[in-house]
N, C-alpha and C positions, 0 to 999 in steps of 0.2 A: 721382121714385120711382114704382114700379108697385105697385098693390094691386088684387087681383082682376084684372080686365082693364082697369082705368082708370089713366091716367097723371096724376100730380099733380106740379106744380112747386112746391117749397117754397123761399121766398126771403125775404130781409130787404132790401127795396129802399131806396135812398137817399131816395126821395120820401116826403113826408108830406102829408096833406090833412085838413082838419077834418071833411069829410063821410065818415063810416064807409063802407067798401066801395069808395070811388071809386078808390083806388090799385090795389087788387086787381082790380077790373073792367077798368081800363085795361091792366094787365099781362096779364090773361087774353085780352083782345082782341089785344094785340100779339103774344103768344106762341102764340095759337090753341090753348091748352090750359088746363086747370083750374089755378088758382094759389092757393096759401095764402101769405099775406104776414104777416110780423112788422113791427116798427118802429112802427106806428101806435098800438099798445096798445088798439085798438078790438076788438070782437068782432062780426063781421057775416057774413052769408051772402047772396050774390046771384049773378047770372049775367051773363056777357058779353052784349052785344047780340045775338049770334047764338043765344042761348038754350041752347047746347050746353055751354059751359064754365063751371064753377063758379068763383066769386071769393070767397075767404074771408079775412077779417081774423082772425088766430088769438088775439087777446087777449094776456094776459100772466099770468105766475105770480109776481108780485112784490108787494111792499107799497109803493105809491107814496109814502106818507108817510115812508118811509125813504130816498127818493131826494132828495139834496140839491137838485138842480136843479128838482125839483117843489116841495118844501117851502119852499125859500128864495124862490121867485119869486112866491108868493102867488097871487092870482086871475088867470086868463087867459080868453080867449074860446075856448080849445080845449076839446073835449069831455073829460069825465072818462074815465079809463082803465077798461076792463072786464076784471076778473080772470076767468080761465078758460082752457080749452084745448080742442083738438079731437083726436079719435082717428080714425084711418083704419083700417078693418078690412074685409077682403074686398072692397075697392073702394068702400066706403060711408063717408061722413063722419058723425061723431057729435059734437055740441057739448056741452060741459060748462061752462056759465057758472056762476061761483061763486054768484051770488045766486038763480038760478032752477033749480038742479039738485037733485033729491031725493037728497041724498048718503046718507041712511039706506038707501034702496033699493039704490044702487050699491055701498055698502060692506058690506052684510050678506051 
């Protein structure tokens, strides 16, 4: 997608990694463009090694406790999911993590 003058690739890759941001960074390096990734349920923002392309884990907008495969499996070594989303407007990215966003400000 193009926003402002910036190109963003939005995808749901098959890969998963415990380290937040690592799949998005690798994808940004392979594609040589900024990438926003679903699938990991992490929420992170970093850059590819070239420093030019952004690498975003977009989080999730679900309730993990309602997901059978999460609730039924008990404890794991995988990171907790991060609820939230990202907005792209005029070529700029804005994060909205559930736990650290001033929702009163944004919803008033």
